[in-house]
N, C-alpha and C positions, 0 to 999 in steps of 0.2 A: 505494500500498497502506500503510496506517496501521498501522506498522513500533511497537513497544516491542519490550522483550525483561524478561523480569517475574526470568529466569533467571538474570539479574548480579547481581539481588541475592541471592544465594547465595555463603558464604563464597569467596575466591579462588580459595583453590587446585583448585577444578572448573571452572575456566573462564580464557582466556586473549583478551585482546583482541585483534579483528588490524584490521588498515590494510586494506582492501582497494583496492590503488594498480597493479593492471595496466595495464602501457603496451599492450596489444596491440588490434589490432583486431576488432568482433564483429558478425558476422552473425547471422540467425535462423536457425537449421533447423526448429523442430518448436516448436510453441506449444498445447498444448494447451486449445485455447475453452471447452472443456464446462465444466471445473474450473473456470479462472479467473471463469466466471459464477457459481459456483457459492461462489467465494471474495468475491466481490461485488468485483471485478478489471477493469481498464479494460483492455482487451484491444488498443485504439488504444494506450496508455499504454505498455503494456509493447513493445507492438512500436515506439513510437517508438526515436531513437538514445539518447533521455535515460534511457526504460528499457533497452534494452539495456547502456549502459553502465553498470546496475546487475545484471541479467543476469548478466555478465559478469566480474564483479568489479574493475571498474573502479574505484568509486566507495561509498561505503555514502548512505544515505540519509541528508539534510538533521538533522542534531542526533542520529544516534543512531550507537553503536559495535557492530558485529558481534565476535563471539567463535568461537573454537575453543574444543570440548568435550572436558573431560578423563574419562576413562573407561579401566577395567584390563578384562583377560581372561587366558586361555590363548591363547597360539599356540603351533604347535610342539610340545606339552608342556612349554611351562616358562610360568609368568605372568610377565607383563607390561605394564610401561605403554604403554597406547595415546595416544587421544586421536585427536581430528579432523585427522588429517594433509595432510590434504588437499581441508578440506570446511572451511566456517564457516555460524555462525548468523546469519543477516541481518537477521535479530528473527522477534519474535511477528507476524503482522497478526488481525487481530479481526472475524470471519466477520458479515455482516449478521443472523444468529441470535445474535451473541454470542459465539462459540465461536474459544479462543484456536488457531494452529496455527503451528505453526514453519516456517517459511519457508529451507532451508537451498542454499546452493551448492554445488556437490560438482567439484574439478576447478580451483578457487578461485587454486591458489598453497598456497606454505609458508606455515605456522604452527608457534608456538612446540613440536607436536607432532610434523612431520613426519620427527626426527629426520635423515635422509640423503634423505630422498625426495626429489621435487622439486613434490613439492606438484600434479601435475598433471594430467591425464583427456586422453581420446583421444575422435574423434569416436566413429567405431564403437564403444564399449563404453558408450559415454553414449547414443546410441540404444537400445541391446541393453538397455541394465536401461532409457528410460522405457515402450521396445516391452512389459516385461517383467511389467513393476508394473505396467501399467492394465492387461492379461490378467491378471493374479490379483487384482486389483482386479474387474472385467466376473467376475469366478469367485466373486468370496464371497467372498475370501483374503483377511484383512488385511493390509495394507501399505503401504509407503510409497508418494506418487504424485508424478510428476513434471509439473509444469508447463511444463518449455521446457527446449530445448537449444540452446546460444549457441552455434557452432565461433567458434573465434580463427584468429591468425596466427600461433600456436606452435605448433614443431616438437616432439613430445612422442617423446622417442626411449626406446622397449622393448625389443623384440629389432625392429624395424626403426624407421624415420621414420614417424612417423602425423599426423595431423593433432591437434590439439589442440583441447578442447569444456569448454563446463560445463553440468554439468546441474544443473537449478534444483528440488529435493527439497521436498516440503510432510507433515509427519504431524504427528500429534496433539502427537508431544514428540520428543524423540531423547533421551531419557531410555531405557538399555535396564538391564541383569541388571549389565555391568561398571562402570556409573555407580552402582550400588551398592556395587561390591567397591570401587574406589578410592575413595571417599568412605570407608568402612569402613578403610580405611589409616591415612585423616587423622585420627580421631578420633570419638567417639562425639558430641560437638557437630555433626562435618561433617556424620553420618550422620544424626541427628536429623533437621537443616534441609534435606538431603535426602529424606527420607522425608515430611517433614510438607507439603515445597514441593507432593510428586509426589501426596501426597492432597491438599492443595488444588486444586490443577491437573483430579486426571483422576475421584476420587474422595473428592469434599466430603461424599457423604452420610458418610463412615467418621469423623467429626469428631467426632459426635454418639454412636460405637458406645463401649460402655468399653473394647476396645483397639483403636485404632485400624489400629495396626501389623498385628496380627498378622492385622484383615479385608485388609490390601490384599497383605500375603503369601496370603492362598486367590486371591484374586482373580488374582493374576499367575497 
């Protein structure tokens, strides 16, 4: 992966650094080889011991700092500060066509946004998410994509003990409505920085319009 992280250039309040240093053993359960090829990724490298260490959140890519993203939203009828409580943005990968996509790990462990959660995920739900996301994509429904599922030797305690896993997700970005809700709480400068970044990354043609922010709102 040729990873970078332009999102880290936004104000610090929108993200927190996360050091992936899990000590569990990783085993590849599923690899989306067609998607990997579309992204220009070497499937043999992904399935190698070093690749699995990366996909299992045991290490970061050399010279790169993963982050957890902040966002807010309404949960159980109340407005709450949320954020990536069990996910980290491994980085942004540039495809052969020059497009940036987020590579995110889910179930990778605790982050500054975990609150009282363990940051973990179980194998069954991660395989189910991979299956459903790829089915939605095949039906033409815009969705995140699933690149890989790696099992760990960590036991995840829910209603019963379950085998742990990490899901690798791919998306155009992980900016959401809640990201803007959180940025608005930080003040106009942060909100403007996020809006400018979103326009530059997703809708650069709006930059030359009389009101790019209204244009972004209309597209969303």
